[in-house]
N, C-alpha and C positions, 0 to 999 in steps of 0.2 A: 259790435264785432270784436273789439279788443278784449272784451272780458272772456270771450270763448278761448283765447290763447291759454288762459290760466287752467284750462281743463286738458291735462295731457291725453292725447289719443292713445288708445292701447296698442302695444306692439308686443306680441308674444305668441305662444303656441296654444294657450287656452282658449275656450269658446269666447267669442265676442260678437257684438251687434254692429252691423254696418248701418250707419245713419245716412240716409238719402234726403236731401231737402234743398230748397231754393234759398239762396243767400238773401233774397228779398224778404223771407219769412223769419229772419234770424230772431227778431224781437219775440216771436211766438214760440220758436223752437228752443231757444236758450234756457227758459225756466225748466223745460222738460228735461234737457240734458243735465242740468244741475241736480234735478231729483234723482235721475238715473245714477249719477256719479255718487250722490250722498248714500244712496241705497246699496252701493257696492257693486254696480254693474259695469262690466268691461264693455267699451264701445270704441269705434273708430269713426272719424269723420274727416272730410277733405281739407279742413284746416291744418291737418297734421302733415300735409305734403311738403317736403323740404323744397326750398328754392331751387330752381334748375332741374327738377325731376320731371320726367315725361309724365304728364297728367293722366292720359289714358292708361299707361302701364301701371301706375300707382293705384288708380281706382280699380282696375281689373284684378290686380293681385290681391288687394284687400277684400274685394268682393268674393274672389275665390276662396279666401281663407276664413270668411265669416261664418258663424253658425246661423244667425238670424238677420233678416233684412227688414228694416223699418223705413217705410216711406211716409214722410210728412206731406200729405196731399193738400193742395190748395190751387187756386187759379194760377198763381205764378209757377207753381210746380209743373202743372200741365203745360204751361207755355215753354218750359225749359227743354230743349232737345236733349241735353245731357241727363237730365233727371229721367226722362222717358227711356233712354238707352240703359240706364242703370236698372230700371224696372225689367226690361226685356232680358237683360243679361242674367239677373237674379232668378227669374222664372225659368230661364232656360237651363240653369244649373241646379234647379230643384232645391233652392234654399227655403228654410222656413221664413214665411212671409207674413208680414203685418203692415197694415196701413193705418195711420192716424190722420183723420181728416180734420184740418184746422178750421175749415169754413165750408159753407155750402159751394160745391164745385161742379161745373159742368164738364162731362167727359165724353169723348167720342164713343160711339158704339163698340169699336174694337177694344179700346182701353177698359171700358166698363165690363165687357165680356171677360177680359183677362183677370181683372181684380175681383170679380164677383165671388169666386169660390174661396177666397181667403178671408181670414178674420180681419175685421175692421173696427176701430173705435172712432166714434164721431165726437170729438172733443167739444165742438161747438154746442152740442146738444146737452152737455152736463151743466146743470145750474150750479152745482157744488163742485168746484175744481178739485177739491180733496178727494171726492168720490172718483173722479177721473184718474187720479194718481193711484189710488188703491187698486183700481181695476187694472191699470197698466202694469203696475209693478208685480201683480200676482199672476200674471199670465204665464201659463205652463211653458211655452216655447222659450221664454227668457231665462228660466230657471238655471240652465246650465251655464249661463254667461254672468252669474252672480258670485261674488267672493263669499265663501261660507263664513258665517258669524263665529267669532271665537267662543269656545265654550267656557263655562265657569271654571275658575281655578279649584283644584282639589283641595279640601279642607285638611288642615294639618292633623295628623294622628296624635292624640294626647298620650303623654308618657304615663305608663303604668307603674305603680309602686310594686316592688318585689313582694310576693306572697309571704306572709309570716310563717315561721316553722310551726307545724301542728304538733301539739303535745297530746299524748294518749290519756284520755280521761277515763277514770275507772267507772265500770258499769254501776248503775244504781243498786245500792246495798252492798257494794263490794269495797273492801279497804284497799288503799293504794299499796302497791307492792313494795316491801321493805327492802332497803338497800342491803346487800350481802356484805357482812363485815369479814375481813380477813383475820385469821387467828394470829395473835402476836407470836413473833419469832419465826414466821414463815410456815410453810406446810410441806408435806411430802417427805422424801428421803432426806433432803438437806435439813429440814427443820428437826427431825428426830436426831440427826447426828449432832447438831448444835446442843440440843437438850442433854443428850447422853454425856458429851464432853463437859458441860458445865456441871452435871451431877457428879462426874468422877473428880473434877478439881475440887468441888465443894466437900466431897467425902474425904479426899486426901488431906485438905486442910484441916477438917475436923479431927482426923486421926493424929495429925501432927500436933494439934493443940491438946487433945485428950489423952494422948499416949496410947499403949498397947491395948487392943481390944481382944479379949479372950485369949490372951497370951500371944497375939500376932503383933509384930512390930508395926508402927504406923507407916514406915516407908514401903514394906511389903504390901500392906493393905492398899495403899494409894496406887501402887503399880498394878495390882490386880484389878482395881476398879477401872483404871485407865484402859487396860487391855480389854476388859469387858465392854466398855463403851465403844472401842474401835470395832470389835466384832459386831456389835449392834448396828454400827453405822454402815457396814458392808451389806447388811440384810436389806432387801427391798421393802418398801413400805406397803402395807395393805391398802393405803388409800391411793397408790399410784398404779393404775390399771395398765400403763404402757411399760412397767419395769419387767425385766426378764425374770422367769421363774427360776428358783434355786434347784440344785441337783440333789437335794434331800440330805446333804452332809451336815 
């Protein structure tokens, strides 16, 4: 009997089984209770009554709150006035009802008539006790009183390497596109201005060193060349499509 205390009776709002039994059958009932507990079933039994509690009130309240009623029937059970009252109360409240007959038992005609419509397991007829437990634990009325089994933990998602940058491959028989080289000295209007200025300076230096050309002093020749380069710098380049068009002067 002391071992039964180590199984805490269920107290809560979820579906549970009410266990009705004779204390004289504890050695036969105890292994079944442990199998129910190990399989995750919630159940209540009268060993859970606190000292000083009104026994009939506690029994009645837990009977009203249960989803399934299991009666462990035996000769001692039928001799117990309290066990028979529990059966009558459970049937009157329309509880899902199951009997587990522990031994061949004689019943009064009235009790036999009451229990006949309900499912019953004759434990004493099972040669293999494990077969009995498999049958009991798989009964559909008990399913809602069982804790759901924890599902498998999700597998970690493997880290993915970043995709490498894709380079454009030339089509078969086609040479790779050559890189476009920028002309030295720049391009467009600014590039022409620099080249014109450099040419003017070079011409002036040449005139200074070589002396008069066709009777024109070197200083006047250099000034003329420099002026010519400045006028060309103001003209838009033909290679710059966005430059404004000239007025024709």
